[in-house]
N, C-alpha and C positions, 0 to 999 in steps of 0.2 A: 176429091175430098182431101186426099193426102196433100195436095198442093195448098189447100186452104190452111191446114194445120201448120205446114212449113211456113206459110206466109205470116200466120199469127205469131209464130215463134220469132220470126225475124223482126216483127213489129215491137216485141217486148224488149229486145236488146236496145239499150240506149246507144245512140249514135255518137261516136267520138267526133268532137269538133276540133278542127285544127285552128290554132290561134297563132297569129303572127305577132312576134315581139322583136324588138330590136336586140342587138347583141348586148348592149349596155343593160337592158332590162333582164336579159337572160343571165348575165354575169352577176347582177344584183340578186337574183333569185338563188343562184348557186351559193353566193356568199351568205345569204340568210339561212339556207339549208345547212351550211357548215356551222353557223352560229348556233342553230337549234340543236344540231347533233352534239356540238361541244358542250352546250348547257346540259343536255340530257346525260352525257357521259360524266360530267362533273357532279350532277345530282346523284347518279348511281354510285359514284365514288364516295360522295358524302354519306350516303345511306350505309354503305359498306363500312366506312370508317366509324360511323356512329355505332353500328352494330358491334364492331370489334371493341370499341371503347367501353360500351356497356357491358360486354362480356368480361373484359378485363376488370372493370370496376366491381362487378358482381363477385368475381373470384377473389379480389382483394378484400371485399367486405366479408365474405364467408371465412376467409383465412384469418382476419383480424377482428371479427365480430365479438369474440370472447375476451378480447384484450383487457377491457376494463374489469370484468369480474375476476379474471385470472390475476391481474395486478392487485386486486383486493384480497385474494386468497393466499398469495405468497407469504404475507406476514404470519399467517397461521402455521405455515411450514417452519418458519423461523422460531415461532413460539414453541412448537412441539419439540424441536431440536434443543432449545434451551431447557425445557422441562425435563427431557430425558437426561441431558448433561447434568442438571442439578441433582436429579435422582441418582445418577451414577456416582456423583461425588459424595452425597450424604448417605446413600444406600437406605434411604427412608422411603417407604411406600407413601407416607402421608404427603411428602413434598411432591411426588409425581402426581398423586391423586388431586391435590389442590391445583397444581399447574394445569393439568388436563381439564379440570372443571372450569377454570377461568377461561381457557381457550374455547371450550364448548359454548360458554355463555356469550363470548364475543362473536363466535361464528353464528350462533342462533340470532343474535341481534342483527348481524349483517344480512342474513337470509330474510329476516322480517322486514328490514328496510328495502329489500329488493322485491317485496310482495309475496314472499313464501310464508304460508301458514299451515299449521298441522290440521289434518282431518281428525275430528273427534269421533271415535268409533266405539269405545267401551260403553256397553249398555244400550247402544243404539240398534235399531232394526238393521239387519243385513241388507245392503244395497250394492248390487254389482257395479254400479257406476263409481262407487267410492271404495269398495272392499273387494279383496280377493280371498275367498275362503280356502284356507290350507287344511283345516280340520273341522270335523263336526263331532261334537261331544254330547252324549246323552245327558240330559239334565232335567230334573223336576223343579229346580230352583229358578230357572229362567224360562221366559216365553220362547217358543220355537222360533228359530231364525233371528235370535238376538246375538249380537257380538258379545262374547263373554271374556275374550282376551285378545289383546292386540299383540301380535308377534313381531310386527314391523310397522312403524309409523307410516302413514300416508301423508301426502302434502298437496296443497293447492299452490298454484302460481297465479296470483291475481284472479282468484276465484275459479280457476280452471285446474282440473286434476292434473297434477304433475306426476304423481305416483300414487297408485291405490294402496290402501292399508292392507297388510296381510294379517288375517284374523282367524280366530277360532270361533265357531258358531254353535249355538245350542240347538239340539234337536230333541224331540220328545223321546222319552225312554220307551223301549219296545214294550215293556209291561204296560205302560200307560196307553199306548196305541192299541194293544190287545184289549185292555179293559174298556176303552172307548168303543171299540168295534163290538164287544160283547153287549155293552149297554145299548148301542144302536140296534143290534139284532134283537135284543129283548124288547125294546120299544116297538120294533116292527112286528114282532110276534103278538104283542098285546093288542096292537092296532088291528091285526088280521083276525085275532080271536073276537074282538068286539064287533067287527064287521060281519062275521059269520053268525053271530047270535042274533 
């Protein structure tokens, strides 16, 4: 029985055939093999060079990607320096205030042209996607979770939140909460009394 198993194993092995070729054909095959290997090595080198070039281009892009916006911001630095120099010469607060106001207007116009818009928060319901609550203030003048003061503006960049607004949010006064709890308790007691009768 063991001989049969061994015999079957031998049958499954493919038999290698010996092929006779001329020396010219053999040399031709060796030359083709060399050509294929050369092409493969060249392709590998091309892939590696492409990878390195893409990595270099990516680094250059990241390094200089802000070049345009920075070149547009530099004139504001110059304007601030001129405003402060003028204020130093005249010693008038009005001159400085007017200069800074003009610079701010130009800067806001630049941001608007780049797709930056303000998040309107005042009087709106608190939304953690657009607001960061820094304070809660008891108020009976505002609905609970209403933004009652903007401490720092929030901004969108092309309708995507660039920076959330930092806000002060209204919360119900403790007295109102207690009164509401007492009213609810009284209503529950009245309902229980009417059910027992």
